[in-house]
Structures are given as structure tokens and as C-alpha cells.
N, C-alpha and C positions, 0 to 999 in steps of 0.2 A: 504494500500500500504506500501511497505517497506520504512522505513525512513533511509536514509544514508547520512552522512556528510563526508566532505573531511578528517576530523580527524579520521574517522573510517577505512580508507583505506590506502594501502601502497603507497609510492611515486612511480610515473611512472619511469620505467627504472631499478628498483631493482628486480633482479630475485628472484622468489619464488620456493616453493616445491609443487609438485602435491600431493594432499591428497590420502589416500588409497581409493579404490573403483573401480567400473566398469566404462567403457566408454559407454555413451548413444549416439546413432547416429540418427539424424533426417535427412531424405532424401526427397527432393522434386523431384519426377520423371518428372514433367512438367517444371522444371526450364530450362532456356536457350532454350526454345521451344523444349525440349526433346532431344537435341543433345548429352547430356551426359547420356542418359538413361542407357547405359550399363556400366557406371563407378562404380556403387555401389559395385559389388562383389570385385573389386580390392581394393576399399577403405576399405571394411570390412576385407579382407585378410591382408592388410598391417597393419591396426590398431591392429588386433588380434595378429600379430607377435611382437607387441611392449610389450607384457607381461601382458596385462590386459584383463579381460573378456569384451566382446563387446555385447551390447544389441541394436538391431534395434527397434526404436520406431514405433508403428503402428498408423497411422492417415490418415483419409480420407478427412479432411478439415483443413482450417487454425485454426479454433477454437479447433478442436481435437488435432492438432499439438501443439498448445500452452499449452493445458492441459497436453499432454503427456510430454512435456519438464518440466513443473512444477512438475509433479509427479515423474519424474526421479530425479530431484534435491532433492525432499523430501525423495526419496527412497535411498539416499546415493551415487548417482553417483559422481565420482571424476571429471568427465569432460563431457561436451556436445560437440559433433562434428556435425556441420550442413553441408549438401551436397546440395548446391543450390546457389541462388543469394542473393541479399540484403534483399529481402522479407523474405526468410528463416532465414537469420541471425537475422533480426529484431525480429522474433518470439522467437528465441533462447535467445536473449539478455534479453527479458522480464523475463525469468526464472533464468538466471545465474547472472545478474547484482547485485553487492553488496553482493553476497553470499559466495564467495571464491571458488565456483565450477568453474573449468577451462573451457575454450572455445576454439574451433578450427574450423574456417570456411574454408571449401573446396569450392573454387570459381567455381561454375558450373552453373551460371545463366547468364541472359542477362546483368545484372549489378552486378559487384562484387567490389563495391567501398570501402566497409569496409575492406574486406580481403586484397585488394591491398594497401589500405591506411594505414594499420597497419603492412605492411611488409611481407605479405605472397606472394609467387609466384602466378602469374596470371594463370599458368598452373595447373589444378586441381591435377594431379598426383604428380607434384613437391610439391604442398602444402601439400598433404597427407604425403609425405616423411618428410617434416618439422615437421608436427604435430606428426607423429609416433616417430620421433627421440626425440622430447620433452617429449613424454609419456615415452619412454624407459629410458630417463635420469631423469625423475621425475621433469622436469623443467617447470616453467611458468614465464611469464613476464607481469607485469601489464600495462594496458593502460586506458586512460580516456574514459568516456562515457558522454553524455549529458542527463540531466534529465528534462523532460517537466512536467509542472504542469498547469492544466487548471483552469478556473474560479471556477469550482465546486470542486476543489481539486483532480480531477483525475490525476494520474501520468502515465508517459510513458518514457521509455528509448529509446535512439537512438544512433547509432554509427557513422554514416557518416554525413549527412546534413539534416537540416530542411528547406524545401521550404515553404515560406509564402507570395508569391507574384504571379507573372505571371505563374510560373511553377506549383504552387499549383492549380491555377485556371484551367490550362490545364489538369492536372491529374483529377481534380474533374469533369470536363466536359467529359473527355474520359470515366470515370467510369460510367457516366450516359447514355452513348451511347450504343445501342445494335448493331449498324451497323456503319461502316464495322468492321470486325474482324481483329485481329492481329495489326501490327504496323501502318497500314493505319488509324485505328481509332484515334491513337494518333496524326498522321499528320493532320487529319481533325480537331481535337480539337485545335491544334495550330492555324490553319487558322481562326477558329471561334473566338478564344480569341484575336488574333491579330486584327481582324476586330472590336472587342468590346473594345480594349485597351484604358484605361484611367488611369492616375495617381490616386492613392488612398491615403487617409489621414492616416498616421500612427503616433502613439505615441510610441517611443522607449525609454525605461529606461535602459541606458547602465551603469551598475554598479551603479545604483541609480540616474544617471543624466538624466533628462528627455529631449527628443528632439522630437519636432513635425516636420514632413516633408511629402511631397508628393513623392511617389515612385511607380514604377511599378514592382520592383523586390526586394525581401528581402530574404536572405539566411543566415543560421546560421550553421557554419561548425565545427564539431569536427575533421573530416577528410577533405581532400582537394576537393573531387569530388563527384558528384552524376550522375545519369542517364547513367551509363556505361562509365565513364571517362571524364565527363565535369567538368573541374577544376574551379568550381565556387568560391571556397575559397582556392586559390592555396597556401597560406602560412599557412594553418591550420596544426597543429601538435597534434596528439592524445596522446602525452606524456607531454604536457606543462602545463596542468591544466587550459587551457583557451579555449575560443570559438572565432572563427573569424566570425564577422558579415559583410556581404557584401550587400549593397543596391544601387539601381540605380534609378535615376529619379529626377524630372519628365521628361520623354522622350516620343517621339512618336513611332509609329510602325516602321517607316523607320530606326530610330536610333537603336531601339532594334534589328531589323533584322540584322543590320550591326555589332552590338556588339556580338550577340549570337555566331557566329563562333569563335570568339576570346576566348570564354570560354573554349574550348577544350585545348587551349594552356596556359590558365591562364593569357593571356596578356590583358584581359579586364580591369584589375585594372588600367591600364594606361589611360583609357578614363576619361575625366574631369567630366563626370556625374556619374561615378561609385566610390563609397566610401567604405572604409573598416575600421574596428576598432576591437581590440582584448579586450575581456571582460571576467569576471568570471561569471557574471549573466546578464540576459537580460529579460526585459518584452516587449512583442510585443502586441500592441493594434490596432485593425483595425476591420472594419465591414465586414461581409459576406465573410470571408475567412476561409477555413479549412486548417490547416497545414499538409504537407506531410513529414514524416520523414523516411529516408531510402527508399523512393519511396512508402511508405505505408500511407494510410489515417490515420491520427493521431488524433489531437484535434483541435476544432475550436478556433480561436483567441477570446479573449486574452489568451496568455500563458506566463508563466515564464520559461525560460530555464537556467539551471545552469550546469556548468562544474563540473563533479565529478571525481577528479583524482583517478587513480587506481581502477576504479569501476569494471573492468573485468580483469581476469587473462588469458592471451593468451598462447596457447601451441606453443611456439616459442623458 
């Protein structure tokens, strides 16, 4: 895995220059349940007008998409543009993080938390205009990413939020279910996990300071939101070199059900059982939980999460 330290990377907020080379584009035609399926020609036309060769990456699966992104970076791409949601962004980040290859997310998914959280317009065509203008000007802006490391040394980057509690358990259950299809599967998974809800024992090492606690929800944010706008870490800033840790518990299902709607507004931090802390690095230890980063199945706990300033160069 690529080893990157904060000293290797630029300070967030300092504009950089786009390297020479072509633009690689990764598009997910199923993102957003297909509602932006006809968007790609407009994206390619606008990017092509920015003055760089554009190459559309071919991939029939997530594994192939990840490999195509890595190959594009190795082949000298100046930038990678993703057209999709946070899952597509997550694939792209694994390839570009720490490399200096620029990145532009076109938000065309169900959840677009990284793109919106790093300042891109929520409208995909407006975001393409921002990206194309940055390409034409040769401009990039650095932003932070989070780096996860598992117990076996496996590494993973993420841009938005790591879920390591109730929401991770819901995702894990939904992924195991073959019925029903679509959003109803997630709704059913929530009901099942609410019925099984119990506080779990965590060991958190917050910048090296150990704290044992019982909690039902633990989230680590580089950006403020996950799940398509749920502001679980509302004060997180992807340019401050820090991570926001939010945890809740021990609470029961009634209290959790009352708190969850407040997450969309970010007002849940006012609840006496919800706590937050800002750190540079965090170790999360708990049993039988797989972390979900950017909505994607990531690594089983324990994991260490580190803020890496300026790990990605955004086309903004």
C-alpha cells in the first residue's frame, strides 16, 4: 500500500497546478438508480472542451473499475473524473489519493456527500462546469482524506464518513439480504437492527488517549455527512487536517429513533448522550463490526484512522 504522511502533502486551501496529461473518466450508469443515465455525453463534451484529451474508462464491475482507475493513474492521467455517487468516488479515491493526480467528482448518485462536502454543486451539470473550468485554468485545490489501517495492515482511503456502529450494522445486514430489492431492503434492515439494538463495548484511542465506553453509534467524519445528506459530523471540515468523531450511547431504541431525524439537520450534537471530539488519529476497537466508509464495506474493527491533509487535489 502507498505510504503517505502529512509532511509529504500540501497544506489544504493552497491552490495547485494541474499536471500535463489526459483526463480519465469513470462513469457508473447505475448510480442514482439510473436517473442520470443520459448525463455522460454532456459530461464528456464539456470536459473535452476544456482542452485536454478525455478517455472513458471501461469497467463492468467494481473490481474492474478500481483496476481501471489505477491503470489510468499509472498511464499518466492528469486527472480522474468520476460520474456517480459516493461509491464511485470511493473507488476513484483509492487510485488518486496521495499521488498528485487531480480528482473531480460529478455528483450523480443517491448519495453525493463527498462532492457536496468538498464544495462542488449538488447539480451534476453545474459540477461539471466547475471541474471543466478548473481543467481549463490548470487549477487544483487540495483537500484532506482519511486513511484507515486494519489489524492486518490493510489500508483504505475514504473521503466522507466512516460508520462503525449502528449504521454499519444496518449496511452489513442489508448487504446480506436478497429480499426485498431497492430501498425497502435497507428499511427492513433498520427495523431488524433496531429490534436487536444493544450498546457495544468500544475502546477508542483519541490521539493516543484511551477511552472505554458503551455506545450504539460511532462515526468518524472527514466531511460532515453520509447517507445522502445526514449530517452526522456537522462540524467536520475537509481542509482542517482533523477528523470529527461522533459517538452516542448507551441509549435504547426509543432514544435512537428520536435522535436519528435530528441528524439531517446536524442538531443531534445537542443531545446529552451524543458526544463529539476532533482528533488527528483514532483507533477504534470493538467486536463483530465491519466499518463502512463512504457507504462502502471497508475493514473490520479494529482500525486506525488518520487524517491526511492535502491527500487529494480537487478540480475546483
